[in-house]
ZATIKOL-269617 format. One record per residue (C-alpha): y, x, z; residue in one letter. Coordinates in nm, 3 decimals, decimal comma, padded with zeros to 5 digits. Layout:
N
PT        Y        X        Z  voza
PT        Y        X        Z     A
...
END
This chain:
635
PT        Y        X        Z  voza
PT  -04,818  -01,389   03,930     M
PT  -05,020  -01,390   04,248     S
PT  -05,360  -01,232   04,299     N
PT  -05,512  -01,531   04,477     T
PT  -05,885  -01,482   04,510     A
PT  -05,962  -01,851   04,476     D
PT  -05,858  -01,844   04,110     T
PT  -06,057  -01,533   04,028     L
PT  -06,407  -01,504   03,896     I
PT  -06,679  -01,552   04,158     K
PT  -06,969  -01,314   04,099     V
PT  -07,317  -01,450   04,162     K
PT  -07,653  -01,287   04,105     D
PT  -07,498  -00,988   03,928     T
PT  -07,754  -00,727   04,027     T
PT  -08,024  -00,881   03,811     S
PT  -07,829  -00,904   03,485     Y
PT  -07,879  -00,546   03,363     R
PT  -08,239  -00,546   03,482     E
PT  -08,317  -00,827   03,240     K
PT  -08,204  -00,621   02,941     L
PT  -08,445  -00,424   02,725     S
PT  -08,431  -00,045   02,728     A
PT  -08,222  -00,035   02,409     L
PT  -07,988  -00,309   02,529     E
PT  -07,948  -00,145   02,870     A
PT  -07,866   00,189   02,707     A
PT  -07,595   00,027   02,497     R
PT  -07,465  -00,157   02,804     Y
PT  -07,444   00,173   02,996     D
PT  -07,261   00,338   02,706     D
PT  -06,989   00,073   02,725     K
PT  -06,959   00,119   03,100     L
PT  -06,886   00,490   03,044     K
PT  -06,550   00,381   02,903     L
PT  -06,457   00,246   03,247     I
PT  -06,609   00,516   03,470     D
PT  -06,938   00,332   03,504     G
PT  -06,787   00,021   03,668     C
PT  -06,989  -00,292   03,590     D
PT  -06,752  -00,589   03,545     P
PT  -07,027  -00,820   03,670     Y
PT  -07,038  -00,631   04,001     Q
PT  -06,666  -00,580   04,071     I
PT  -06,553  -00,772   04,378     E
PT  -06,333  -01,076   04,316     S
PT  -06,045  -00,948   04,529     K
PT  -06,008  -00,640   04,307     K
PT  -05,932  -00,846   03,995     W
PT  -05,574  -00,947   03,920     S
PT  -05,423  -01,241   03,732     T
PT  -05,099  -01,050   03,667     D
PT  -05,020  -01,081   03,294     V
PT  -04,850  -00,742   03,313     G
PT  -05,195  -00,581   03,323     L
PT  -05,307  -00,735   02,996     L
PT  -05,334  -00,487   02,706     P
PT  -05,105  -00,535   02,407     S
PT  -05,368  -00,698   02,186     V
PT  -05,220  -00,835   01,864     Q
PT  -05,361  -01,100   01,632     Y
PT  -05,440  -00,828   01,379     Y
PT  -05,648  -00,640   01,640     D
PT  -05,859  -00,949   01,709     V
PT  -05,925  -01,019   01,341     Q
PT  -06,006  -00,656   01,268     H
PT  -06,245  -00,630   01,563     Y
PT  -06,440  -00,943   01,471     L
PT  -06,474  -00,855   01,103     L
PT  -06,469  -00,479   01,057     Y
PT  -06,598  -00,318   01,376     T
PT  -06,925  -00,136   01,312     T
PT  -07,223  -00,283   01,495     S
PT  -07,392  -00,040   01,734     A
PT  -07,729  -00,176   01,626     Y
PT  -07,712  -00,234   01,249     T
PT  -07,432   00,012   01,156     K
PT  -07,289  -00,268   00,943     E
PT  -06,954  -00,441   00,990     D
PT  -06,977  -00,721   01,246     L
PT  -06,843  -00,975   00,993     Q
PT  -06,828  -01,233   01,275     A
PT  -06,654  -01,504   01,073     Y
PT  -06,784  -01,764   01,316     K
PT  -06,577  -01,591   01,582     G
PT  -06,263  -01,671   01,386     L
PT  -06,329  -02,038   01,460     D
PT  -06,317  -01,968   01,834     A
PT  -05,942  -02,034   01,829     Y
PT  -06,037  -02,399   01,867     N
PT  -06,211  -02,321   02,199     Q
PT  -05,903  -02,140   02,324     F
PT  -05,662  -02,417   02,219     I
PT  -05,877  -02,678   02,392     N
PT  -05,857  -02,494   02,724     G
PT  -06,215  -02,367   02,741     W
PT  -06,095  -02,024   02,859     V
PT  -06,002  -02,019   03,225     R
PT  -05,962  -01,790   03,526     E
PT  -05,863  -01,494   03,312     R
PT  -05,822  -01,174   03,514     C
PT  -05,793  -00,801   03,457     A
PT  -05,849  -00,466   03,623     I
PT  -05,782  -00,104   03,523     V
PT  -06,084   00,129   03,531     C
PT  -06,097   00,483   03,397     G
PT  -05,761   00,451   03,223     G
PT  -05,872   00,146   03,023     N
PT  -05,822  -00,223   03,099     T
PT  -06,109  -00,464   03,156     V
PT  -06,033  -00,832   03,098     V
PT  -06,274  -01,109   03,191     S
PT  -06,273  -01,488   03,210     A
PT  -06,488  -01,796   03,228     K
PT  -06,553  -01,964   02,894     V
PT  -06,733  -02,295   02,854     M
PT  -07,048  -02,322   02,642     H
PT  -07,001  -02,442   02,286     S
PT  -07,249  -02,729   02,326     Q
PT  -07,385  -02,752   02,682     R
PT  -07,056  -02,832   02,850     L
PT  -07,202  -02,914   03,191     S
PT  -07,367  -02,573   03,237     E
PT  -07,216  -02,283   03,428     T
PT  -06,942  -02,120   03,219     P
PT  -07,018  -01,791   03,048     L
PT  -06,868  -01,461   03,154     R
PT  -06,739  -01,252   02,862     P
PT  -06,554  -00,929   02,930     W
PT  -06,393  -00,670   02,710     L
PT  -06,248  -00,321   02,735     I
PT  -05,913  -00,231   02,578     C
PT  -05,697   00,077   02,568     S
PT  -05,334   00,054   02,676     K
PT  -05,216   00,021   02,315     D
PT  -05,438  -00,284   02,259     G
PT  -05,730  -00,124   02,076     K
PT  -06,052  -00,310   02,154     I
PT  -06,306  -00,049   02,266     L
PT  -06,598  -00,266   02,369     G
PT  -06,703  -00,618   02,463     A
PT  -06,992  -00,809   02,619     H
PT  -07,096  -01,162   02,710     C
PT  -07,389  -01,301   02,906     N
PT  -07,466  -01,561   02,640     C
PT  -07,761  -01,523   02,403     I
PT  -07,542  -01,378   02,125     A
PT  -07,337  -01,164   02,364     G
PT  -07,541  -00,850   02,296     L
PT  -07,397  -00,856   01,944     G
PT  -07,052  -00,807   02,103     E
PT  -06,875  -01,062   01,882     A
PT  -06,977  -01,408   02,004     C
PT  -06,734  -01,701   02,003     T
PT  -06,679  -01,666   02,379     H
PT  -06,556  -01,307   02,338     I
PT  -06,340  -01,421   02,046     A
PT  -06,191  -01,708   02,249     A
PT  -06,101  -01,465   02,529     L
PT  -05,939  -01,230   02,277     L
PT  -05,727  -01,511   02,135     Y
PT  -05,624  -01,613   02,487     A
PT  -05,511  -01,258   02,563     I
PT  -05,324  -01,227   02,233     E
PT  -05,129  -01,549   02,285     A
PT  -05,043  -01,464   02,646     T
PT  -04,926  -01,113   02,555     V
PT  -04,716  -01,248   02,267     K
PT  -04,531  -01,474   02,510     L
PT  -04,507  -01,197   02,770     R
PT  -04,348  -00,954   02,524     D
PT  -04,119  -01,210   02,357     S
PT  -03,744  -01,181   02,393     K
PT  -03,565  -01,493   02,507     T
PT  -03,211  -01,575   02,605     V
PT  -03,310  -01,686   02,954     T
PT  -03,581  -01,420   02,997     E
PT  -03,809  -01,703   03,110     E
PT  -04,144  -01,673   02,936     K
PT  -04,279  -01,995   02,789     A
PT  -04,625  -01,972   02,944     Y
PT  -04,625  -02,351   02,951     W
PT  -04,713  -02,330   02,582     L
PT  -05,059  -02,196   02,668     L
PT  -05,340  -02,453   02,680     P
PT  -05,426  -02,590   03,024     S
PT  -05,761  -02,475   03,158     A
PT  -06,033  -02,736   03,122     L
PT  -06,307  -02,750   03,384     K
PT  -06,472  -03,076   03,285     K
PT  -06,493  -03,279   02,967     V
PT  -06,451  -03,646   03,054     S
PT  -06,533  -03,953   02,851     Y
PT  -06,233  -04,116   02,681     K
PT  -06,164  -04,426   02,483     E
PT  -06,115  -04,371   02,113     I
PT  -05,744  -04,450   02,138     K
PT  -05,699  -04,161   02,384     D
PT  -05,887  -03,900   02,181     I
PT  -05,687  -03,648   01,979     D
PT  -05,852  -03,624   01,638     F
PT  -05,624  -03,346   01,514     T
PT  -05,825  -03,111   01,292     A
PT  -05,896  -02,766   01,435     A
PT  -05,703  -02,592   01,156     K
PT  -05,403  -02,820   01,206     T
PT  -05,407  -02,766   01,582     A
PT  -05,422  -02,390   01,530     K
PT  -05,138  -02,399   01,277     R
PT  -04,918  -02,607   01,510     N
PT  -04,985  -02,379   01,806     F
PT  -04,927  -02,058   01,609     R
PT  -04,604  -02,201   01,469     S
PT  -04,478  -02,281   01,818     A
PT  -04,589  -01,939   01,938     L
PT  -04,413  -01,756   01,655     E
PT  -04,094  -01,956   01,705     E
PT  -04,092  -01,878   02,077     E
PT  -04,133  -01,509   02,000     A
PT  -03,835  -01,517   01,762     C
PT  -03,486  -01,476   01,910     D
PT  -03,313  -01,681   01,643     T
PT  -03,539  -01,985   01,655     V
PT  -03,518  -02,277   01,891     T
PT  -03,862  -02,381   02,009     L
PT  -03,975  -02,717   01,889     K
PT  -04,257  -02,909   02,046     T
PT  -04,515  -03,001   01,780     P
PT  -04,478  -03,360   01,671     T
PT  -04,775  -03,568   01,786     P
PT  -04,977  -03,747   01,526     R
PT  -04,872  -04,099   01,449     T
PT  -05,156  -04,333   01,547     P
PT  -05,302  -04,542   01,268     V
PT  -05,225  -04,911   01,329     P
PT  -05,526  -05,123   01,401     R
PT  -05,638  -05,399   01,172     T
PT  -05,566  -05,736   01,331     P
PT  -05,885  -05,886   01,472     A
PT  -05,808  -06,217   01,307     S
PT  -05,825  -06,066   00,959     K
PT  -06,162  -06,111   00,791     V
PT  -06,267  -05,813   00,581     R
PT  -06,358  -05,886   00,221     D
PT  -06,680  -05,694   00,161     N
PT  -06,677  -05,756  -00,211     K
PT  -06,584  -05,442  -00,409     V
PT  -06,469  -05,493  -00,765     L
PT  -06,642  -05,287  -01,031     E
PT  -06,418  -05,015  -01,175     A
PT  -06,340  -05,038  -01,544     S
PT  -06,351  -04,745  -01,784     D
PT  -05,972  -04,739  -01,778     E
PT  -05,974  -04,718  -01,397     D
PT  -06,217  -04,426  -01,400     I
PT  -06,019  -04,243  -01,671     D
PT  -05,701  -04,288  -01,470     Q
PT  -05,871  -04,159  -01,154     L
PT  -06,000  -03,847  -01,330     L
PT  -05,660  -03,784  -01,488     K
PT  -05,486  -03,818  -01,152     T
PT  -05,733  -03,578  -00,988     L
PT  -05,683  -03,322  -01,264     A
PT  -05,303  -03,345  -01,248     E
PT  -05,313  -03,302  -00,871     A
PT  -05,475  -02,963  -00,920     G
PT  -05,772  -03,053  -00,701     S
PT  -06,114  -02,904  -00,761     K
PT  -06,299  -03,232  -00,737     A
PT  -06,670  -03,188  -00,811     A
PT  -06,673  -03,484  -01,047     I
PT  -06,430  -03,303  -01,279     L
PT  -06,679  -03,017  -01,321     S
PT  -06,926  -03,249  -01,500     I
PT  -06,679  -03,464  -01,692     T
PT  -06,529  -03,375  -02,028     E
PT  -06,270  -03,251  -02,106     P
PT  -06,197  -03,138  -01,749     Y
PT  -06,522  -02,942  -01,709     C
PT  -06,392  -02,658  -01,930     D
PT  -06,172  -02,540  -01,645     K
PT  -06,476  -02,500  -01,420     F
PT  -06,660  -02,251  -01,640     V
PT  -06,677  -01,934  -01,425     P
PT  -06,510  -01,629  -01,568     K
PT  -06,756  -01,352  -01,642     A
PT  -06,699  -01,052  -01,419     I
PT  -06,552  -00,791  -01,650     S
PT  -06,740  -00,463  -01,672     Q
PT  -06,406  -00,299  -01,742     D
PT  -06,268  -00,347  -01,392     F
PT  -06,203  -00,036  -01,180     P
PT  -06,387   00,021  -00,854     A
PT  -06,333  -00,218  -00,564     V
PT  -06,244   00,037  -00,298     L
PT  -06,369  -00,174  -00,009     S
PT  -06,721  -00,130  -00,154     D
PT  -06,714   00,248  -00,101     L
PT  -06,856   00,228   00,251     K
PT  -07,158   00,457   00,290     N
PT  -07,385   00,411   00,592     D
PT  -07,483   00,778   00,572     K
PT  -07,121   00,874   00,637     C
PT  -07,077   00,672   00,956     L
PT  -07,199   00,960   01,174     E
PT  -07,010   01,235   00,991     M
PT  -06,730   01,417   01,168     N
PT  -06,387   01,421   01,010     Y
PT  -06,429   01,753   00,829     F
PT  -06,762   01,650   00,675     E
PT  -06,619   01,314   00,576     L
PT  -06,318   01,467   00,401     V
PT  -06,544   01,710   00,215     E
PT  -06,767   01,422   00,107     H
PT  -06,465   01,224  -00,016     C
PT  -06,349   01,520  -00,225     K
PT  -06,661   01,482  -00,438     Q
PT  -06,574   01,124  -00,529     M
PT  -06,428   01,065  -00,873     N
PT  -06,221   00,745  -00,882     L
PT  -06,040   00,653  -01,202     K
PT  -05,861   00,357  -01,356     C
PT  -05,811   00,345  -01,732     S
PT  -05,531   00,161  -01,909     K
PT  -05,778  -00,108  -02,017     E
PT  -05,905  -00,154  -01,660     Q
PT  -05,550  -00,178  -01,523     S
PT  -05,465  -00,444  -01,783     C
PT  -05,783  -00,637  -01,700     A
PT  -05,695  -00,646  -01,329     V
PT  -05,336  -00,750  -01,397     E
PT  -05,442  -01,035  -01,624     F
PT  -05,710  -01,160  -01,383     A
PT  -05,483  -01,158  -01,075     T
PT  -05,169  -01,337  -01,193     R
PT  -05,215  -01,604  -00,926     E
PT  -05,168  -01,321  -00,674     Q
PT  -05,234  -01,440  -00,316     R
PT  -05,421  -01,745  -00,447     N
PT  -05,667  -01,524  -00,633     N
PT  -05,972  -01,362  -00,468     K
PT  -05,973  -01,066  -00,707     L
PT  -05,612  -00,990  -00,613     W
PT  -05,716  -00,947  -00,250     H
PT  -06,025  -00,743  -00,344     Q
PT  -05,842  -00,491  -00,562     F
PT  -05,555  -00,450  -00,313     R
PT  -05,792  -00,351  -00,032     A
PT  -05,784   00,027   00,007     G
PT  -05,494   00,077  -00,231     R
PT  -05,141   00,169  -00,128     I
PT  -04,933  -00,125  -00,248     T
PT  -04,560  -00,125  -00,314     A
PT  -04,459  -00,289   00,014     S
PT  -04,627  -00,002   00,207     R
PT  -04,484   00,283   00,000     A
PT  -04,208   00,398   00,234     R
PT  -04,429   00,366   00,543     Q
PT  -04,678   00,594   00,372     V
PT  -04,404   00,846   00,294     C
PT  -04,273   00,868   00,650     V
PT  -04,595   00,854   00,852     T
PT  -04,736   01,182   00,981     S
PT  -05,015   01,295   00,752     K
PT  -05,172   01,495   01,034     A
PT  -05,175   01,194   01,270     A
PT  -05,107   00,889   01,053     P
PT  -05,038   00,546   01,196     S
PT  -05,377   00,381   01,249     Q
PT  -05,226   00,035   01,211     S
PT  -05,090   00,142   00,871     L
PT  -05,429   00,272   00,760     I
PT  -05,607  -00,044   00,870     K
PT  -05,348  -00,270   00,707     S
PT  -05,408  -00,085   00,379     I
PT  -05,788  -00,087   00,404     C
PT  -05,815  -00,443   00,536     Y
PT  -05,505  -00,631   00,408     P
PT  -05,670  -00,971   00,441     G
PT  -05,747  -00,943   00,811     V
PT  -05,447  -01,138   00,930     T
PT  -05,310  -01,443   00,756     N
PT  -05,074  -01,565   01,026     V
PT  -04,786  -01,755   00,868     E
PT  -04,471  -01,686   01,066     T
PT  -04,157  -01,895   01,009     P
PT  -04,006  -01,605   00,813     A
PT  -04,309  -01,571   00,586     I
PT  -04,330  -01,945   00,530     K
PT  -03,959  -01,958   00,445     W
PT  -04,002  -01,683   00,188     G
PT  -04,307  -01,844   00,024     K
PT  -04,149  -02,190   00,013     D
PT  -03,822  -02,073  -00,141     N
PT  -03,928  -01,798  -00,379     E
PT  -03,958  -02,044  -00,669     S
PT  -03,616  -02,193  -00,587     V
PT  -03,459  -01,848  -00,587     A
PT  -03,632  -01,763  -00,915     K
PT  -03,495  -02,077  -01,084     E
PT  -03,141  -01,998  -00,968     Q
PT  -03,179  -01,641  -01,091     F
PT  -03,298  -01,759  -01,432     I
PT  -03,013  -02,012  -01,458     S
PT  -02,757  -01,742  -01,377     A
PT  -02,899  -01,491  -01,628     M
PT  -02,977  -01,719  -01,923     E
PT  -02,612  -01,731  -02,029     A
PT  -02,590  -01,350  -02,032     L
PT  -02,908  -01,267  -02,227     H
PT  -03,087  -01,377  -02,543     D
PT  -03,413  -01,567  -02,489     N
PT  -03,419  -01,477  -02,119     F
PT  -03,744  -01,562  -01,937     R
PT  -03,958  -01,464  -01,638     V
PT  -04,336  -01,439  -01,670     E
PT  -04,604  -01,420  -01,400     D
PT  -04,763  -01,084  -01,329     V
PT  -05,069  -00,977  -01,134     G
PT  -05,162  -00,659  -00,952     L
PT  -05,075  -00,354  -01,161     V
PT  -05,282  -00,047  -01,072     I
PT  -05,133   00,288  -01,167     S
PT  -05,331   00,460  -01,442     E
PT  -05,247   00,809  -01,313     D
PT  -05,277   00,729  -00,941     K
PT  -05,546   00,462  -00,918     Q
PT  -05,497   00,438  -00,539     F
PT  -05,146   00,291  -00,590     I
PT  -05,080  -00,068  -00,695     G
PT  -04,791  -00,312  -00,713     A
PT  -04,741  -00,688  -00,750     S
PT  -04,385  -00,785  -00,835     S
PT  -04,253  -01,141  -00,834     D
PT  -04,241  -01,151  -01,211     G
PT  -04,169  -00,966  -01,534     I
PT  -03,825  -01,034  -01,680     V
PT  -03,804  -01,033  -02,059     T
PT  -03,515  -01,085  -02,301     C
PT  -03,454  -00,999  -02,666     D
PT  -03,144  -00,791  -02,590     C
PT  -03,251  -00,570  -02,298     C
PT  -03,630  -00,559  -02,300     G
PT  -03,848  -00,586  -01,989     Q
PT  -03,783  -00,537  -01,619     A
PT  -03,963  -00,612  -01,294     T
PT  -03,837  -00,877  -01,052     L
PT  -03,837  -00,862  -00,673     E
PT  -03,709  -01,160  -00,471     I
PT  -03,625  -01,165  -00,100     K
PT  -03,540  -01,478   00,099     C
PT  -03,422  -01,348   00,439     P
PT  -03,497  -01,590   00,720     Y
PT  -03,235  -01,445   00,955     S
PT  -02,945  -01,571   00,738     C
PT  -03,123  -01,850   00,551     R
PT  -02,831  -02,093   00,573     D
PT  -02,546  -01,840   00,562     N
PT  -02,375  -01,613   00,313     V
PT  -02,528  -01,269   00,269     L
PT  -02,383  -01,042   00,532     Q
PT  -02,499  -00,813   00,812     D
PT  -02,821  -00,731   00,626     L
PT  -02,921  -00,376   00,709     D
PT  -03,055  -00,305   00,360     Y
PT  -02,740  -00,408   00,167     L
PT  -02,446  -00,167   00,182     V
PT  -02,104  -00,196   00,019     V
PT  -02,008   00,081  -00,225     N
PT  -01,671   00,048  -00,400     D
PT  -01,664  -00,319  -00,312     G
PT  -02,012  -00,384  -00,455     V
PT  -02,323  -00,463  -00,251     K
PT  -02,617  -00,238  -00,332     T
PT  -02,962  -00,178  -00,191     L
PT  -02,993   00,122   00,041     K
PT  -03,196   00,397  -00,122     K
PT  -03,381   00,485   00,198     D
PT  -03,498   00,130   00,269     H
PT  -03,852  -00,007   00,233     D
PT  -03,737  -00,243  -00,043     Y
PT  -03,605   00,044  -00,258     F
PT  -03,938   00,225  -00,231     Y
PT  -04,116  -00,102  -00,308     Q
PT  -03,918  -00,150  -00,629     I
PT  -03,967   00,212  -00,737     Q
PT  -04,343   00,172  -00,689     T
PT  -04,338  -00,140  -00,906     Q
PT  -04,150   00,047  -01,176     L
PT  -04,379   00,349  -01,149     G
PT  -04,694   00,139  -01,185     C
PT  -04,565  -00,072  -01,476     T
PT  -04,387   00,212  -01,658     G
PT  -04,065   00,012  -01,681     M
PT  -03,719   00,162  -01,645     E
PT  -03,531  -00,107  -01,451     R
PT  -03,577  -00,389  -01,205     A
PT  -03,387  -00,693  -01,083     Y
PT  -03,348  -00,720  -00,707     F
PT  -03,261  -01,072  -00,590     V
PT  -03,164  -01,172  -00,235     V
PT  -03,134  -01,548  -00,190     W
PT  -03,017  -01,787   00,082     T
PT  -02,950  -02,159   00,068     A
PT  -02,580  -02,089   00,006     V
PT  -02,565  -01,744  -00,155     D
PT  -02,746  -01,516  -00,399     I
PT  -02,730  -01,142  -00,471     H
PT  -02,853  -01,003  -00,804     V
PT  -02,872  -00,629  -00,856     E
PT  -03,014  -00,419  -01,137     E
PT  -03,191  -00,107  -01,013     I
PT  -03,295   00,183  -01,235     E
PT  -03,614   00,384  -01,210     F
PT  -03,583   00,699  -00,996     C
PT  -03,831   00,969  -01,098     Q
PT  -03,767   01,174  -00,783     V
PT  -03,855   00,885  -00,553     T
PT  -04,164   00,797  -00,757     W
PT  -04,286   01,159  -00,748     D
PT  -04,243   01,157  -00,370     K
PT  -04,436   00,831  -00,338     I
PT  -04,721   00,967  -00,551     C
PT  -04,745   01,296  -00,363     A
PT  -04,734   01,144  -00,015     E
PT  -04,972   00,863  -00,112     S
PT  -05,228   01,104  -00,254     E
PT  -05,234   01,306   00,068     I
PT  -05,275   00,999   00,288     L
PT  -05,537   00,849   00,057     F
PT  -05,755   01,160   00,057     K
PT  -05,719   01,251   00,425     T
PT  -05,707   00,909   00,593     A
PT  -05,766   00,604   00,373     I
PT  -06,079   00,731   00,196     L
PT  -06,237   00,849   00,525     P
PT  -06,181   00,499   00,663     E
PT  -06,315   00,324   00,352     L
PT  -06,621   00,547   00,323     V
PT  -06,706   00,629   00,684     G
PT  -06,483   00,393   00,889     K
PT  -06,344   00,696   01,071     F
PT  -06,050   00,518   01,233     Y
PT  -06,229   00,195   01,321     S
PT  -06,546   00,345   01,464     R
PT  -06,636   00,263   01,823     P
PT  -06,489   00,499   02,082     S
PT  -06,651   00,841   02,065     K
PT  -06,774   00,783   02,421     V
PT  -07,018   00,538   02,263     L
PT  -07,140   00,794   02,010     Q
PT  -07,360   01,100   02,043     S
PT  -07,147   01,402   01,949     T
PT  -07,283   01,753   01,893     S
PT  -07,031   02,027   01,977     L
PT  -07,035   02,396   01,891     N
PT  -07,013   02,725   02,074     T
PT  -06,743   02,868   02,299     T
PT  -06,455   03,069   02,152     V
PT  -06,195   03,251   02,364     N
PT  -05,843   03,325   02,230     N
PT  -05,671   03,549   02,486     N
PT  -05,353   03,589   02,280     D
PT  -05,262   03,227   02,334     N
PT  -05,422   03,176   02,675     S
PT  -05,626   02,889   02,536     K
PT  -05,985   02,886   02,656     N
PT  -06,218   02,685   02,443     V
PT  -06,515   02,559   02,642     A
PT  -06,835   02,395   02,537     E
PT  -06,822   02,015   02,524     D
PT  -06,451   02,027   02,443     E
PT  -06,288   01,842   02,156     S
PT  -05,992   01,948   01,948     F
PT  -05,739   01,833   01,693     C
PT  -05,609   01,484   01,618     Y
PT  -05,959   01,383   01,510     C
PT  -06,097   01,461   01,859     E
PT  -06,399   01,635   01,705     Q
PT  -06,572   01,956   01,804     G
PT  -06,526   02,311   01,680     E
PT  -06,617   02,360   01,315     F
PT  -06,486   02,516   00,997     G
PT  -06,159   02,707   00,985     T
PT  -05,911   02,616   01,259     M
PT  -05,549   02,701   01,333     I
PT  -05,377   02,729   01,672     C
PT  -05,034   02,589   01,751     C
PT  -04,804   02,867   01,879     D
PT  -04,646   02,636   02,135     N
PT  -04,819   02,752   02,455     N
PT  -04,774   02,409   02,613     V
PT  -04,902   02,211   02,313     C
PT  -05,106   01,917   02,439     S
PT  -05,379   01,975   02,177     I
PT  -05,381   02,344   02,084     G
PT  -05,637   02,392   01,806     W
PT  -05,650   02,199   01,478     F
PT  -05,888   02,180   01,183     H
PT  -05,736   02,289   00,853     Y
PT  -05,796   01,958   00,668     P
PT  -05,656   01,750   00,955     C
PT  -05,315   01,915   00,936     V
PT  -05,320   01,971   00,558     N
PT  -05,341   02,349   00,584     V
PT  -05,527   02,519   00,298     E
PT  -05,471   02,891   00,362     S
PT  -05,370   03,140   00,631     K
PT  -05,013   03,087   00,751     Q
PT  -04,767   03,375   00,776     K
PT  -04,594   03,422   01,111     G
PT  -04,590   03,143   01,365     K
PT  -04,725   02,793   01,304     W
PT  -04,655   02,475   01,498     Y
PT  -04,840   02,143   01,481     C
PT  -04,665   01,830   01,347     P
PT  -04,582   01,712   01,700     D
PT  -04,436   02,042   01,821     C
PT  -04,259   02,087   01,489     R
PT  -04,033   01,798   01,589     K
PT  -03,895   02,007   01,876     L
PT  -03,573   02,189   01,785     Q
PT  -03,677   02,521   01,937     Q
PT  -03,975   02,564   01,705     F
PT  -04,022   02,646   01,337     S
PT  -04,335   02,680   01,127     R
PT  -04,629   02,932   01,094     C
PT  -04,961   03,051   01,273     G
PT  -05,296   03,215   01,323     K
PT  -05,646   03,108   01,242     K
PT  -06,002   03,158   01,352     R
PT  -06,333   03,123   01,176     K
PT  -06,601   02,916   01,350     C
PT  -06,969   02,885   01,276     T
PT  -07,068   02,529   01,198     V
END
C-alpha cells in the first residue's frame, strides 16, 4: 500500500499535550516513550508514518482481550479489567477507526489512528496510539481522551481490534493470494441523518458475530467465504388498517400456559423467580466451604515488584491442596461445563487435559508465554471459529450415535454428564471429559468426542492423529489427544476411555487403556511448569507485567569471569527472566551463547553440575552436551 501523506494523521498543537499532564502523568508518559527511543507519536512528522499493513505487529484476538483485562495498571497495581473496552468492537465495525498508520521506533512498532468520540461525533477525532513488539505483545498504549491516561479506553480498544482484524486477513492463506481487505469496515468521517428504513438495527453482538464468522472463514483454507445475509426487513402495517387498542384480559389458564412455556424454554424470566413452583429453581446454591482454592485469587500485590527468584521462593511457601471431598464438590457443581461460572473459575490456573502435551514439550527454562497465559486466563478469548462451532453443535449428535452403537454390546449402557475433575494428588491438574460411560458388564470409562471440521462431510481419512496398525485405526500415542485422554483417566482414576471421532458420514470408536508412564510424565512436567511459571504468573503476574523498561529495577554488583570471557557489568540483565544478578547462577559453556548466565531456579538447576553445562537453547545444538560451573552472588 502507498505511503500517501494525505491519508496519514495530521499533527496539530502537539507540543502542548505533554505540558498539560501532571508530574505523575508526565513521568508515566515518558516511561512509555522509553520503549521507542523517546519518540513522541504526537510529534512524529506525517510523512514518516506508513499505511503499509506489512508493518503492523502480529496482534491476535487473545492479545487484545488479555491486555484489556489482565494488564497491571501502572497507577493502581490492579488488573485493568477494562470490560467496557471489550464493547469497542462495535466502534471498529461501524468504521469509527480511520487513517491507521504505523512506524518502527527503537525496535518496536508504534501504531496510531483517528477514532471518533463515543458520543460527540462532530468533534475532532481522538488520537490513540500503542506500542507493540514484533511478536504482537502490547507493551504500552495512550489516548488523548479523558480516560486515555488509564491506557485502556474504548478508543485504544477499537484500534487494537482494527489491527487484529487487518493482521488476520494479511496473514491468511488463500488460493488466489489476494487478501480480502474489502471485508474491513469502511472508514466513517461523518454520521449523517437517515430515514428509519435505511438504518441498520442489527444488534452489536450480532454484528460482531457475523463479522468474526466471515473473518474466520476467510482465514481458513477449506472454507468458501460467504457474505453475511442481511436482515430481512419487517413488513410495514398497511396504513389503512386501524389498530384495535383494546387488550383482552388474560385468564388464569393463559397465565399458567405462559409460565409453563417460559419454564420449558429454559429461560430465566424474572417472573418465574417469584411464582411457584418455578421459583425453586432460582434459589441460589450456597457456596460450599469444601471447595478448593480458586487459583486466580492468589494474586498478591506485594509480589508484583518481586524479581523472578524472589517470586519463586515466595511460591514455594504456598501450600495448595485438594481433598477427595473438595474434588467431588467441584465435579458435581460444574457438570454444565462451559455454561457454568464455577467451571471457568476452577479451570483458571490449572493445567487441564487439553493442554497436557503442550506442557510436556514446552521448555521449562523458557516456557511458551502464550501457553502460560492460556492456562492462567482461559476465559480471555471466546471467539467461535467455524471449527469450534461445528464441534459444539454436533457433539450431542455424535454422542447419541455412539450410545446407539454400544447399547447392543453392553448391559444397561449409558453416558452421564461430568464436571471438572481436579486431581487429588496434583491439585494443579484438572480434566473435563465429554461424559462418563457406565455399563453393568464393564464398569466405568471416560468419553472423549472429536468432530473434525476438516472432513466433516467425508469418511475418516487423512487425519494426522489416526494411524493404521494391522488394518485397525488407532490414536497416535504422541498426539495431544492421547495426552488429553490419559490426563482424564489420571484425574478420575479410571482404567479405560472411549475415543470417538465423528463426521456426518462416518464414526470411529476406540477403547484406550490407562498408561501409567504417560501419566507420570504429565504429572512431573506439569509440576515443574506450575511451580516455576504458572504460580509466578498467578501470584505476581510475572509474564504479563509491563515491559521492564517501565519498571524501576535494582541491579547488583559487577562480577568478572575470565575463564569464559564473559564480563558482567553493572546495569546488565541475565537469564531468561531478564533480571539482575542475584542468588546462585550458572554459566553456559557455549562461548557464543546469546545469554550466558542463568539463575538456578530459572533453568531448574538445584546443585553444582559436573563437567560442562549448556543452557536449554544451546543444548539443542548437536555439538554440545550437558554440564557447567557456578558462581555465588551477593543479593
